[in-house]
C-alpha positions, 0 to 999 in steps of 0.5 A: 260303236259300229264305226269303231270311232273310238278305237275300242272295237264294236261292243264296248259294254255297258256305258254310264252318261249323264244326261241334261233333263232338256235333251230332245227327245227324252221324255220326263215326268212320270212317278212310280208309287211304291208302297205309298212313301215319297220315294222318287222311282221314275221311269224314263224313256226316250226317241231318237235321244242323240247325246253328246259323247262328253256326257259319259261319265269320266270322259271317252276312256270311260266309255265301256266302263260302266258296269264298273262304276255301278258295282263300285258306285253300290260297294260305297253306296250299300256300306252307307246308306242301308246300314244307316237307314237300317240302323236308324231303324233299329234304335228308333223300334228301340225306343219305341218298344222299351217304352210302350212295354213299360206303359201298357199294362194288362192284369195290373202289370208292364207287358215288358214283364210278360216273357212272351213279350221279352222274346221280341224285346230281346231280339230288338234289343240284341240286334241293335247293338250289332247292327250298330256294331257292323254299321261303324265297322263297314263304315270305317273300310269306306273311310279309309278308301275302300270299296268292300263289294262282298262287305257291303252286300252282306250289309245290305242284305243283313241290315235290311232283313234284320231292321224287317224283323226289327219292325215286325217285332216292333209291330207285334208288341205294339199290338192295336196301337201298331195297326190303328194309323194316324198321327200317334202311330210311329211304326206303321208307315216304316213297316209299309215302306220296309219292302223298299230296301229289301227290294232296290239296290239288288234284290235280297234273294239275289243278293244272298243267293248269288252276289255275297258268295259268288263275289267272295269266293273268287275275289277272296280266294287264295288261289281261285282267281289265279288259277282263272287268269292262268287258265285264260292265258293257257299259262299250264306251267302257272296253273300245275304251280297254283293247283298243287298248291291249291290242293295243300292248302285245302288238306291243310284246312280240312286238318285244321277244321277237325281239330278245331272241331274236336277240341273247340278251339280251346288250343287257339291262341286269339286276342281278348279278354276272358269274355271275349277270348272264347268269341274269338276262338269260335270265330277261328272254328266256323272261318276254317270250316267255311273255308274247307267246305267251300273248296270241297264244293267247289271241288265237287260241283265246279260250275254246277255251284252257281246254280245250288243257290240253296247251297251258296245262300247258306254260305253267304250266311256263314260268311255274313254272321263271321263278319257281323261276330267281328263286328260285335267282338270289335265294338265291345272292346272298342267301347272298353268291355263295359260290363253294362253291356255285357247282355246285348254282347253275349245275346248278338254273339250267340245269336251269331253262332247260333245262325252260323250253326243252323247254315252249316248243318243245313251245308252237310245235310245237302252237300254231294254224299260223300261230304256229308260223310265227313260231318262226323270229323267236321261237327263230331258228337252232333248237336254235343258239339254245337258252335252256337246255341241260342240265347238262353231265356235268362240272358234274353230277360236281361235285354228286355229288362234293358231295353225298358230301363231309363239309363246310359245303356239304353240312351247308349244303345239309341245313341244318335236318333232324334229323341223329342220331348214335347208331349205333342209328338208322339215319341215325346209323348211316350218317353215322358210317360214312361219316365213318370210310369217308371219313377212311379213303379215302386210306389205302386209296388207298395200299395199291390202289397198292401192290397194283398194284406187287405189294408186298402181295397182293390179297385180302379188306379183313381180307387186304389189311390184314393183308398191309399190316401186316405188310409195314410198309406201316401202323401198327397204329393205321392198320390198326385205323382201317382195321379199324373203318371197314371195320366200320361200313361192313358194318354200316351197308349191311346190310338188314333180314332176318326170320325167316318168323314175323316176316315173316307178322306183319308182313303184309309177305307179298302186301300183307297187312294186319298182322293176317294171321298166314299165307298159303297158297301 
């Protein structure tokens, strides 16, 4: 405002305006193509565009308040849209991989019974439980009228990263069915689109290394913001009082962190039943370590901390997993501490603490030397006193089995997504085959025992069914059930195939756009 017409100085800052599309000089009409997904990002240009002051969002008094508007909008949107989208993806992947791991067989066994497949299945199931917990927890804050900027930054980063991990795991489990594009493929388009939420509304690298800890340390610290205000106002008395309070608070935090580490927080009074209480205690232990190390980093590095992005990224990881762990605890208790959900809950909590431990270890190895000297006090006995260990293979197997087993736990884990029943829809075909194969499983076990006892010869499924029928080991009804299950299973694991003309028309050769009709090789 060079003429200061608004009476607020020349430099008002960023201003948000809603500009009619037919404004003279405005140039519209082009579209970006983000990963082939119809996600309308559009370049807007203009020449000599004149708009009315009435187009300022909120009126003249909101001129210069654009940055605040953008941040508040991000805080609400990131807390709703990304958690909803990514949790939906997680539930979708859970359902697909749970189905496929049962119906896809290798060496006569469902692939979901192999430990190599159970490992990613456990990640999918455990993280889906965690993401739904954090989604509801975050939305509750937005519903209450809060604009949780730090929490929404955590949600944006963690939800999009975890969904990327889940989709990658899903693609690994589906194998060839995941990479052959076509109407039957349920993951290829999601896999292609995953970089979009990673990138938009603050790229994840930026969000992790600058926004989460950088915003949080000022907004959430009990003294730091007031100290900055006192400095700006040159209020030496207030600054002196705040500094001494800050020093005392840091010393108390350090003593508390050391005691909690030595005792593994065993004597801390917390809420929760016998299952939840140890997790609450470890949350308090980890939060005390986080607070003390954050203060030491501020004292040591000062303004240089903002350039130590590997350090701030690790602090962001600790804070994020503290939040995700808290949300998971809340879900488990709010849903009545269901014993059937216990493997999912334990897997999620143990993974959260393992991530926290990894970040803490990285901090102590890379902070200034004199802070690293404190490591024996903060994490005494080293690996023997770790805050978290990765979930055991036994626990991961339990989670993987829940993901494959029809029932209330699986339905509750994937609640809220569209589950078609028609076999012409890809997921409906998978669901139908999964149900049929699962119902036939006990009969197949009996026939395999008969083969082992040499009552009937080994062979293809159809040969085994006919031999068992002839030997009187199967009724006609049971044989028909097995044949139908096998028919549905084979139909569900098929992948799309095209003629050369269809393949070229679809534009799938060498990534050519759809209008390319032929390719010279």
